[in-house]
Phi, psi and omega in degrees: 000134187298134183283138180300140187303324175306323189270349177293138179284142175282174187288331179290324170298322181286322174298318179297320174295325177293320175298313177300314183294324182283328176301318187286344180277358184286155176292167178297314179302319179294327177295321181294319180288347185074024182282137177261174181305313183288336178287322181296320183295317179296319178297318180299313179297321177299314178305314174300319177300304181303328182286320173299320170305312185291320172301322182289324174297320178293328179296317181299315180292329185270351174271124184283159173288125184287159169284157170284173190290327178287320180289330173298321181293318183292317183297323174306315184289327177291312185294337184287335189262152174290150173112175182292149180245138178244154181284129181295343184271318185230005181058032176271166175277167187245156174241135187259136169277168176299144178292140177238124181277131177238093175073226175280354184251157174245102184257155175217166177263127179251135186239131175281124183281350176274304183254357179083355178283150183224166174198161185255114184248129178270149168054058172280144177285333178282152185226165177259120187238134175248123176258127187239125176169153183280332186287112176294319190293319180298312180303320184290326179289323179287327178292320175305309183298318183287311182301325182297341179257006177090005177289153176267125184240134172243131181252142174221122177285344185231148184292318175308308175298325178295321174298319179291321177296327183280328179284341176284310172218110178301137182267161176281327180215143175245121172262110183242118177289105187287340177268345178223074178271351183093211188286348178250131183289163180294317171306314181295317181301313177298318178297317183287329180297310186286340175292323181258325180238076188301334188261014175296137186253116185243127171256121187270144185231138175211138176274332182207170171282156180285169184295338190271004180077008170259133181287119177294330175301314174300322180300300182298333179290321178300329186267359176117008177294130183284338182201146176239143178222143172254125185276144017273160187239140179277161177304314187294319182290321178300312179291323177296322174300318178294323183292316180290323187266336193284157183306000000 
């Protein structure tokens, strides 16, 4: 049976009922402070504004200062030439970001480790290289050869650590010592790497065949290594391999 119109709650009564319901949902601490619905909304809006300001300030701090147009042009010329590159502002060294393909070019962000200024440079001759192997003397020798050409080299004595480093910032080329990969074997490293990064460019290195009579270079090549090299390696062959293999 339809309720008589005079017994129906008016719109004002419905609003009062809704306000009372929301008031009863306050926490005990809010009731002790005597906060009403309007006060709660104002406080939440203030919190949202403060959070947005903090995020904006964090983004400003994390964004590096760009180089001027003249300095960017000078950097492009320096990165296009072989050899190490120094910052034109403070003469500091650079850290390279991962390469990003832009049409026919591969651009990367270069960040000065001295003054913290950055720029995006296309088609740099220098590359970010990851060296994986337990033998520190061998790693240091390869690192010296690659750094002399201006490449940024990251070393890892353990293949598991190298996998985490590559996941954080992918390298252009990975040089993997197949006989000294650390706690993770070279085949297992390649399997896990290819599972997540199928386009990773790995150059397998070996100074001799293993004692079991199986050539580790053949094994790694079957697992996706783009190039295999027998050590010792000359500087010219090493740098040419980087030029041929990198993106």
